[in-house]
C-alpha positions as CSV (number, residue, x, y, z in Angstrom):
1,M,3.2,12.9,17.4
2,I,1.4,11.0,20.1
3,R,3.6,9.5,22.8
4,V,2.4,6.4,24.7
5,T,3.7,3.9,27.3
6,A,2.8,0.3,27.7
7,A,3.7,-2.3,30.4
8,I,4.7,-5.8,29.6
9,I,4.5,-7.6,32.9
10,E,5.7,-11.3,32.9
11,K,5.8,-13.8,35.8
12,D,6.6,-17.5,35.4
13,G,6.1,-17.3,31.7
14,K,2.7,-15.7,31.9
15,F,1.9,-12.1,30.7
16,L,-0.6,-9.6,32.2
17,I,-3.0,-8.3,29.6
18,A,-6.3,-6.5,30.0
19,R,-9.6,-6.6,28.0
20,R,-10.9,-3.2,26.8
21,K,-14.3,-2.3,28.3
22,E,-15.3,0.7,26.1
23,G,-14.8,2.3,22.7
24,H,-14.5,0.9,19.2
25,L,-12.0,-1.7,20.3
26,S,-14.1,-3.0,23.3
27,G,-13.5,-6.6,24.0
28,M,-10.0,-6.6,22.5
29,W,-6.9,-7.5,24.6
30,E,-4.0,-5.1,25.2
31,F,-1.1,-4.4,27.5
32,P,-1.8,-1.8,30.1
33,G,-0.7,1.7,29.2
34,G,-1.8,4.8,27.4
35,K,-1.1,8.3,26.2
36,I,1.5,10.5,28.0
37,E,-0.1,13.7,29.2
38,E,1.5,17.2,28.9
39,G,4.4,17.5,31.4
40,E,4.3,13.9,32.4
41,S,7.2,11.5,32.2
42,P,6.8,8.0,30.6
43,E,7.2,6.5,34.1
44,E,4.6,8.7,35.6
45,C,2.2,7.9,32.8
46,L,2.6,4.2,33.2
47,K,2.0,4.4,37.0
48,R,-1.1,6.5,36.4
49,E,-2.5,4.3,33.6
50,I,-2.0,1.1,35.5
51,F,-3.8,2.6,38.5
52,E,-6.6,3.9,36.3
53,E,-7.0,0.6,34.4
54,L,-6.2,-2.0,37.0
55,G,-6.4,-0.3,40.4
56,I,-2.8,-1.2,41.1
57,I,-0.4,1.3,42.7
58,L,3.2,1.0,41.4
59,Q,6.1,2.1,43.7
């Protein structure tokens, strides 16, 4: 089983999505998130993935 997280961020009826840069799905749109690493909580994963993908530090 692969465990993943995703963020659905909405403000004023608009949603944050990102376009993939690399891989076989490059150019496609997705919500930020990714695979949970060994020993990582879903919350930790989401913070890490959003930083890696968008450069945003979540509190």
